[in-house]
N, C-alpha and C positions, 0 to 999 in steps of 0.2 A: 504494500500500500504506500503510494507516494505520500510523504509527509507524516506517516504513521510511526509506530514504535521503532521499526527497523531504522528509519531515517534518524530519529532522535538519538538512538544508540550510536549511529554513525558519526554524527557531529560531536557527541560527547567524547567518544573514544579519540576522534581526531583532535579535538581541543586539548584533551589531557596529554596526548603524545606531543602536540605542538608546544604546549607550555613546558613540558619536561625538557625538550631539546632546546627551546629558547632560553630557559633558565640555566641549564648546564653549559650550553654553548657560549652564552654571553659571559658567564662566570670565567670559563676558560679563556675566552678572548680577552676579557678585561685584564686578567692576570698576565697573559702573554704579551699584550702590547703596552703594559705599564712602563717599560723602559723607553718607550717612545715619547713619554711626557717627562717634564723636568722634575716632577715629584719623586720620580725614581731615585734621583741623586740627592734632592734637597729634603725629602721627607724621611721621617723615622719609619721603622718597619710597621708600627701601629698605624701611622698615617697612610702608608701604602696599602695595608690590609683594609683599612676603612674605605679608602678610595675604590678599591676593587669591589667590596660589598655594596657600597653606596651606588656606584655606577651600574652594577648588575641590577640592583633594585630599580634604578631609573630605566634601564634597558627593558625590564619586564613591564614597567608602566607604559613606556612608549610602544612596546610591541602589542600589549593588550589593547591600548587605545587605537592603534593602527588597524589591528584585526577587527575590532568592533566596528569601526567606521567603514572598513572595507565590506564587512558582512552586511551592514545596513544599506550601503550603496549598491552592492553587486551580488549579495548573497542570495541563496535560494533555500527554501525549507528543507530540501534534500541535500544541503551541503554536508559533506564534501563530494557527494556523488555528482552534484551539478554545480556549475559555476566555480569550480575549484581554481582554475587558472586565473580567472578574473579577480577573485578574492586574494589569491597569493600575490598577483602583480600589484594590485592596489595597496595591499599591506606593505609590501617592500618599498613601493614608491613613497608612501607616507613615512615610513621609517627612515629612508634615505633623506627625504626632504627635511624632516624634523631634525635629524642628526646634523645636517649641514647648517641649519639655522642655529642649533644649540652650540655647535663648535664656534661659529662666528660670534654669537652672543657672549659665550664664556671666555673666548680668547681676546676678541677685539673690544667689546663693550665693557664687560665686567672684569676682565683680566683675572678670572678665577683659576685658570690653569694655562699652561703653555706647553708647546711641543718642544722636545729635545731636538738636537741636530740630526738625530737618527730617523725622525718621522718623515716618510715620503709624503710629499705634498703636491698639490696642483694649485696654481695661482688663479684666483678668481678676482680680478681687479686688484685692489690693495690687500686682499686677504689671501692667505695660504691655507687651504683646506687639507687636513690630513687624510691620506688615502686609507689608512688602517681603519678608522671608524666607519668610513663609507663601505669598505670591503666587508666589515663586520655585518652591516645591515643588508648585504647581499648574500653572503655565504651562510651565515647562521640561519636566517629565515628560509633559504633554499633547503638546507638540511632539515629544518623543522617541518616544512611543508611536505617534503618527501617522506619523512617518518610519519607524519599525520595521515597522509594518504594511505600508506601501508597499514596503519593501525586501525583504520575505519573498517568495520565489517563489510564484507563483499555483499553486494545486492544480488539477489537471484534474478534469473531471466524473467520470471513472473513479476517480480517487483518492478523491473525496468519496463515491462510492457503495460504496467498499470493494473494488473490483475489482483 
């Protein structure tokens, strides 16, 4: 039955898998790219640990808001069986867009953090945007969506035909 119990179990399993990969993937990424920021050299081990945990929490908030907005705009009651690609693409676009804005806001406007000389960057006008945070919002969500799709229960031919 489209939109019935099988569909609701599909989106719930997909969401749980997606959150698990987004959380663990972002935690690993934040720890791995910490040396690309100046806090790696200037902060204590506690400040570095706090930065990793704090940034991972922020990543999960951004990811959840991005997915929610994508589902509202392009989702389907039978997600992830339907409209999976559109939701994934929008989620990633929102994540990359917000990340670029946040990097600019926190580096240029607030001066809350800074890149080390090791951060690969791309120049956008007067601003240098770090490639690691942008890559993070492409690679981690791709892995999360791939795992989410594999984790959702398969629909039977009868379900797909609407029987």
